[in-house]
C-alpha positions as a Markdown table, in Angstrom:
| # | Residue | x | y | z |
|---|---|---|---|---|
| 1 | Met | 18.5 | -7.6 | 3.7 |
| 2 | Trp | 18.3 | -8.5 | 7.3 |
| 3 | Tyr | 18.7 | -4.8 | 8.0 |
| 4 | Arg | 15.5 | -3.9 | 5.9 |
| 5 | Ile | 13.6 | -6.6 | 7.7 |
| 6 | Leu | 14.8 | -5.3 | 11.2 |
| 7 | Lys | 13.9 | -1.8 | 10.1 |
| 8 | Leu | 10.4 | -2.6 | 8.8 |
| 9 | Ser | 9.8 | -4.6 | 12.1 |
| 10 | Leu | 10.9 | -1.7 | 14.2 |
| 11 | Leu | 8.9 | 0.7 | 12.3 |
| 12 | Ala | 5.8 | -1.5 | 12.5 |
| 13 | Leu | 6.4 | -1.8 | 16.2 |
| 14 | Val | 6.7 | 1.8 | 16.8 |
| 15 | Ile | 3.6 | 2.6 | 14.6 |
| 16 | Phe | 1.8 | 0.0 | 16.7 |
| 17 | Ala | 3.0 | 1.3 | 20.0 |
| 18 | Leu | 2.1 | 5.0 | 19.1 |
| 19 | Ser | -1.2 | 4.1 | 17.7 |
| 20 | Gly | -2.3 | 1.7 | 20.3 |
| 21 | Cys | -4.4 | -0.9 | 18.4 |
| 22 | Asn | -5.1 | 1.8 | 15.6 |
| 23 | Lys | -6.7 | 0.4 | 12.4 |
| 24 | Lys | -3.7 | 1.5 | 10.6 |
| 25 | Ala | -1.6 | -0.8 | 12.3 |
| 26 | His | -4.1 | -3.6 | 11.7 |
| 27 | Tyr | -3.9 | -2.6 | 8.0 |
| 28 | Val | -0.1 | -2.7 | 8.0 |
| 29 | Tyr | -0.3 | -6.1 | 9.6 |
| 30 | Leu | -2.5 | -7.4 | 6.8 |
| 31 | Leu | -0.6 | -5.9 | 4.0 |
| 32 | Gln | 2.5 | -7.4 | 5.3 |
| 33 | His | 0.7 | -10.9 | 5.5 |
| 34 | Pro | -1.1 | -11.0 | 2.2 |
| 35 | Asp | -2.1 | -14.5 | 2.8 |
| 36 | Leu | -4.4 | -13.5 | 5.7 |
| 37 | Ile | -6.4 | -11.0 | 3.5 |
| 38 | Gln | -8.1 | -13.8 | 1.7 |
| 39 | Ser | -9.0 | -15.6 | 4.7 |
| 40 | Arg | -10.3 | -12.4 | 6.3 |
| 41 | Leu | -12.6 | -11.9 | 3.3 |
| 42 | Met | -14.0 | -15.4 | 3.7 |
| 43 | Thr | -14.5 | -15.0 | 7.4 |
| 44 | Cys | -16.3 | -11.7 | 7.2 |
| 45 | Gln | -18.5 | -13.1 | 4.4 |
| 46 | Ser | -19.4 | -16.1 | 6.5 |
| 47 | Glu | -20.2 | -13.9 | 9.4 |
| 48 | Met | -22.1 | -11.5 | 7.2 |
| 49 | Asn | -20.4 | -8.6 | 9.0 |
| 50 | Ala | -20.6 | -5.7 | 6.4 |
| 51 | Glu | -18.1 | -3.4 | 8.3 |
| 52 | Arg | -15.4 | -6.1 | 8.3 |
| 53 | Cys | -16.0 | -7.1 | 4.8 |
| 54 | Ile | -15.7 | -3.5 | 3.6 |
| 55 | Asn | -12.3 | -3.2 | 5.5 |
| 56 | Ala | -11.1 | -6.6 | 4.0 |
| 57 | Gln | -12.2 | -5.7 | 0.6 |
| 58 | Ile | -10.3 | -2.2 | 0.8 |
| 59 | Val | -7.2 | -3.9 | 2.0 |
| 60 | Ala | -7.4 | -6.6 | -0.8 |
| 61 | Arg | -8.0 | -3.8 | -3.4 |
| 62 | Val | -5.0 | -1.8 | -2.2 |
| 63 | Tyr | -2.8 | -4.8 | -2.0 |
| 64 | Asn | -3.9 | -5.9 | -5.5 |
| 65 | Glu | -3.3 | -2.4 | -7.0 |
| 66 | Tyr | 0.1 | -2.1 | -5.5 |
| 67 | Val | 1.2 | -5.7 | -6.6 |
| 68 | Ser | -0.1 | -5.1 | -10.1 |
| 69 | Ile | 2.1 | -1.9 | -10.4 |
| 70 | Glu | 5.0 | -3.6 | -8.9 |
| 71 | Arg | 4.8 | -6.6 | -11.2 |
| 72 | Ala | 4.8 | -4.3 | -14.2 |
| 73 | His | 8.3 | -3.0 | -13.1 |
| 74 | Gln | 9.8 | -6.3 | -12.1 |
| 75 | Gln | 11.3 | -6.7 | -15.5 |
| 76 | Ala | 14.4 | -4.6 | -14.5 |
| 77 | Leu | 15.1 | -7.1 | -11.7 |
| 78 | Met | 14.3 | -10.3 | -13.8 |
| 79 | Asp | 16.6 | -9.2 | -16.8 |
| 80 | Asn | 19.6 | -8.5 | -14.5 |
| 81 | Arg | 19.0 | -11.1 | -11.6 |
| 82 | Asp | 22.6 | -12.2 | -11.3 |
| 83 | Thr | 23.9 | -8.7 | -11.1 |
| 84 | Met | 21.3 | -7.8 | -8.6 |
| 85 | Met | 22.3 | -10.6 | -6.4 |
| 86 | Gln | 25.9 | -9.5 | -6.6 |
| 87 | Leu | 24.7 | -6.0 | -5.7 |
| 88 | Gln | 22.8 | -7.2 | -2.8 |
| 89 | Gln | 25.8 | -9.2 | -1.5 |
| 90 | Gln | 27.8 | -5.9 | -1.9 |
| 91 | Gly | 25.4 | -3.9 | 0.1 |
| 92 | Phe | 24.0 | -2.3 | -3.2 |
| 93 | Arg | 27.3 | -0.6 | -4.0 |
| 94 | Ala | 28.2 | -0.9 | -7.5 |
| 95 | Gln | 31.7 | -2.2 | -8.3 |
| 96 | Asn | 31.7 | -1.5 | -12.2 |
| 97 | Asp | 29.8 | 0.5 | -14.8 |
| 98 | Glu | 27.5 | -2.6 | -15.6 |
| 99 | Gln | 26.6 | -3.0 | -12.0 |
| 100 | Gln | 25.9 | 0.9 | -11.7 |
| 101 | Gln | 23.7 | 0.7 | -14.7 |
| 102 | Val | 21.6 | -2.2 | -13.4 |
| 103 | Leu | 21.3 | -0.3 | -10.0 |
| 104 | Asn | 20.1 | 2.8 | -11.8 |
| 105 | Glu | 17.6 | 0.8 | -13.7 |
| 106 | Phe | 16.4 | -0.9 | -10.4 |
| 107 | Glu | 16.3 | 2.6 | -8.7 |
| 108 | Ser | 14.2 | 3.9 | -11.6 |
| 109 | Ala | 11.8 | 1.0 | -11.5 |
| 110 | Gln | 11.3 | 1.5 | -7.8 |
| 111 | Met | 10.7 | 5.2 | -8.4 |
| 112 | Asn | 8.1 | 4.4 | -11.1 |
| 113 | Ile | 6.3 | 2.1 | -8.6 |
| 114 | Gln | 6.3 | 4.9 | -6.0 |
| 115 | Glu | 5.3 | 7.5 | -8.4 |
| 116 | Gln | 2.3 | 5.4 | -10.0 |
| 117 | Phe | 1.0 | 4.4 | -6.4 |
| 118 | Gly | 1.4 | 8.0 | -5.2 |
| 119 | Gln | -0.7 | 9.0 | -8.3 |
| 120 | Lys | -3.4 | 6.5 | -7.0 |
| 121 | Ile | -3.3 | 8.2 | -3.7 |
| 122 | Ile | -3.7 | 11.6 | -5.2 |
| 123 | Ala | -6.6 | 10.4 | -7.3 |
| 124 | Ala | -8.2 | 8.9 | -4.2 |
| 125 | Gln | -7.9 | 12.1 | -2.2 |
| 126 | Thr | -9.3 | 14.1 | -5.1 |
| 127 | Gln | -12.3 | 11.9 | -5.1 |
| 128 | Leu | -12.7 | 12.3 | -1.3 |
| 129 | Val | -12.7 | 16.1 | -1.8 |
| 130 | Asp | -15.3 | 15.8 | -4.5 |
| 131 | Leu | -17.4 | 13.6 | -2.4 |
| 132 | Gln | -17.1 | 16.1 | 0.5 |
| 133 | Asn | -18.2 | 19.0 | -1.9 |
| 134 | Gln | -21.2 | 16.8 | -3.0 |
| 135 | Leu | -22.1 | 16.4 | 0.5 |
| 136 | Lys | -22.2 | 20.1 | 1.3 |
| 137 | Gln | -24.4 | 20.6 | -1.8 |
| 138 | Ala | -26.7 | 17.7 | -1.2 |
| 139 | Thr | -30.2 | 18.4 | 0.1 |
| 140 | Asp | -31.8 | 15.1 | 0.3 |
| 141 | Ser | -31.2 | 13.1 | 3.3 |
| 142 | Gln | -30.9 | 9.8 | 1.5 |
| 143 | Ala | -28.4 | 11.3 | -0.8 |
| 144 | Lys | -26.4 | 12.6 | 2.1 |
| 145 | Thr | -26.5 | 9.3 | 3.7 |
| 146 | Lys | -25.2 | 7.7 | 0.6 |
| 147 | Ile | -22.4 | 10.2 | 0.3 |
| 148 | Lys | -21.3 | 9.9 | 3.8 |
| 149 | Gln | -20.9 | 6.1 | 3.3 |
| 150 | Gln | -18.9 | 6.9 | 0.2 |
| 151 | Ile | -16.8 | 9.3 | 2.1 |
| 152 | Ala | -16.2 | 6.7 | 5.0 |
| 153 | Tyr | -15.1 | 4.2 | 2.2 |
| 154 | Gln | -12.8 | 6.7 | 0.6 |
| 155 | Glu | -11.2 | 7.6 | 3.9 |
| 156 | Lys | -10.6 | 4.0 | 4.7 |
| 157 | Leu | -9.1 | 3.4 | 1.3 |
| 158 | Ile | -6.7 | 6.3 | 1.7 |
| 159 | Glu | -5.7 | 5.2 | 5.1 |
| 160 | Val | -4.8 | 1.7 | 3.8 |
| 161 | Met | -2.9 | 3.2 | 1.0 |
| 162 | Tyr | -0.7 | 5.1 | 3.4 |
| 163 | Ala | -0.3 | 1.8 | 5.4 |
| 164 | Met | 0.9 | 0.2 | 2.2 |
| 165 | Ile | 3.5 | 3.0 | 2.0 |
| 166 | Ile | 4.6 | 2.2 | 5.6 |
| 167 | Val | 4.9 | -1.4 | 4.6 |
| 168 | Asn | 7.0 | -0.6 | 1.8 |
| 169 | Asp | 9.7 | 1.1 | 3.8 |
| 170 | Gly | 8.0 | 4.4 | 4.3 |
| 171 | Trp | 9.0 | 6.1 | 0.9 |
| 172 | Ile | 6.6 | 8.9 | 1.2 |
């Protein structure tokens, strides 16, 4: 467990160092500290800063979507809590068939979480491509402005989704 925390910390530090105050590093930080997301939402609303609010809303949206997927797959852990604790103490190396079955169920649940979140990323990317195509076909300047705003939102959404992957041990 400490190895995973150290690994995530080092990963976040490397990303931050390479990106120099990049927004993705900021998103990673917020996703690692979900308690800050709500305070950021309240702060930006009180300041009436539309850009900050959109960023905070996107981070909250991605975090909530991921957590809802994760909760749907927590049953594999809850049903076998004692065995999972034993496996954790053993470095996730099964000592018998029962432990191996529980470990397989856990790994399958993790894969399902990753697969479902990956599908959300693909859907967001598809929507971005559709918006870009709409922009190419748009002739009205108001329509172009609106589509550009939607594209900017979608790009931020995808960036935060990738940050969530980084937070969850870079499983892409």
